[in-house]
C-alpha positions as CSV (number, residue, x, y, z in Angstrom):
1,M,93.4,81.1,87.4
2,D,95.7,81.8,84.1
3,I,92.9,83.5,82.5
4,L,91.9,85.6,85.3
5,R,95.7,86.6,85.4
6,K,96.0,87.5,82.0
7,I,92.7,89.9,82.3
8,F,93.9,91.7,85.8
9,G,97.8,91.4,85.5
10,P,99.6,90.3,88.9
11,S,98.4,90.8,91.9
12,Q,99.1,93.4,94.7
13,N,101.2,91.0,96.8
14,E,103.1,89.4,94.0
15,I,104.2,93.0,92.8
16,W,105.2,93.7,96.6
17,Q,106.9,90.6,96.8
18,Q,108.9,91.6,93.5
19,L,109.6,95.2,94.9
20,C,111.0,93.8,98.0
21,K,113.2,91.6,96.3
22,E,114.5,94.9,94.1
23,I,114.8,97.0,97.4
24,G,116.2,94.6,99.5
25,A,112.6,95.1,101.9
26,D,110.5,92.9,103.6
27,F,107.1,91.3,102.9
28,V,105.5,91.2,106.0
29,E,102.1,88.9,105.9
30,G,99.2,90.8,108.0
31,G,97.1,87.5,108.3
32,F,93.6,87.7,108.7
33,W,92.7,91.2,110.2
34,R,95.5,92.8,108.9
35,G,96.8,93.4,105.3
36,N,100.2,92.5,103.7
37,K,102.9,95.4,104.1
38,V,106.1,96.4,102.6
39,Q,108.9,97.4,105.0
40,A,112.4,98.9,103.9
41,R,115.3,100.3,106.2
42,V,116.3,103.1,105.2
43,G,119.4,104.2,107.4
44,E,117.6,105.3,110.7
45,W,113.9,104.8,109.3
46,T,111.5,102.1,108.6
47,V,109.7,103.0,105.4
48,T,106.3,101.1,105.4
49,L,103.7,100.6,102.0
50,D,100.8,99.4,103.2
51,T,97.0,99.7,102.3
52,Y,94.0,100.7,104.7
53,T,90.0,101.1,104.0
54,V,87.7,103.6,104.5
55,S,84.1,102.2,104.8
56,T,80.9,104.7,104.9
57,D,77.4,103.5,104.2
58,K,77.7,101.1,101.2
59,R,81.0,102.1,99.8
60,H,84.6,101.2,100.7
61,V,87.4,102.6,99.8
62,T,90.6,101.2,99.8
63,Y,94.1,103.7,99.7
64,T,97.4,102.8,99.7
65,R,99.6,104.7,101.8
66,M,103.4,105.1,102.6
67,R,104.9,105.8,106.0
68,A,107.8,107.1,107.8
69,P,106.8,107.9,111.2
70,Y,110.0,109.9,113.1
71,V,110.5,111.0,116.6
72,N,109.4,115.0,116.1
73,T,111.8,116.6,118.5
74,D,111.0,120.2,117.2
75,G,107.6,120.2,116.4
76,F,107.9,120.7,112.8
77,R,104.3,120.0,111.1
78,F,103.5,119.7,107.7
79,A,100.6,118.7,105.3
80,V,100.5,117.9,101.6
81,Y,97.2,118.4,99.2
82,R,96.4,117.3,95.9
83,K,95.0,120.9,94.2
84,N,91.6,120.5,93.5
85,I,88.6,123.0,92.3
86,F,88.8,124.9,95.4
87,S,92.1,125.3,95.9
88,G,92.3,128.7,94.2
89,I,89.7,129.7,96.4
90,G,91.5,129.1,99.5
91,K,95.0,130.8,98.2
92,F,92.9,134.0,97.4
93,F,91.6,134.1,101.2
94,G,95.3,134.0,102.4
95,M,95.4,129.8,102.7
96,Q,99.1,128.8,102.7
97,D,100.6,127.2,100.2
98,I,104.6,126.9,100.0
99,E,106.1,126.5,96.7
100,V,109.0,124.0,96.5
101,G,110.6,125.0,93.2
102,D,109.5,121.9,91.3
103,P,107.2,122.9,88.8
104,E,105.0,120.0,88.7
105,F,104.7,119.6,92.0
106,D,104.0,123.0,92.7
107,R,101.6,123.0,90.3
108,D,99.7,119.6,91.6
109,F,99.8,119.9,95.3
110,I,99.2,122.2,98.2
111,L,102.0,122.3,101.1
112,K,101.5,123.9,104.5
113,A,104.1,123.7,106.9
114,N,104.9,125.6,110.4
115,D,108.3,126.4,109.3
116,E,108.5,127.5,105.7
117,T,112.6,126.9,105.5
118,K,112.4,123.2,106.5
119,A,109.4,122.7,104.1
């Protein structure tokens, strides 16, 4: 096992457990059907770091996500997308892209929202 650790480095669980110690979060073991996750309380929010897998035909892609669900009382909606080769075409045809003033973020992502001021 020590050889594998030298080749591949620490496991996801080891990294997540260390993260929990450093930020005061909880490491939640998922069991057989669910994966492990990190949960941190930030004020009234619960922020969750976990993974999920999308399967199509013979391919399985695992994504890491961070979620912070909240009660949306005013209907505010937004979406963030990584820019790609089709982004320029979309903007040409009027696709919304709100700039937030951070040059790196504005360069790499597209932000859409139903309220630009809140975004």
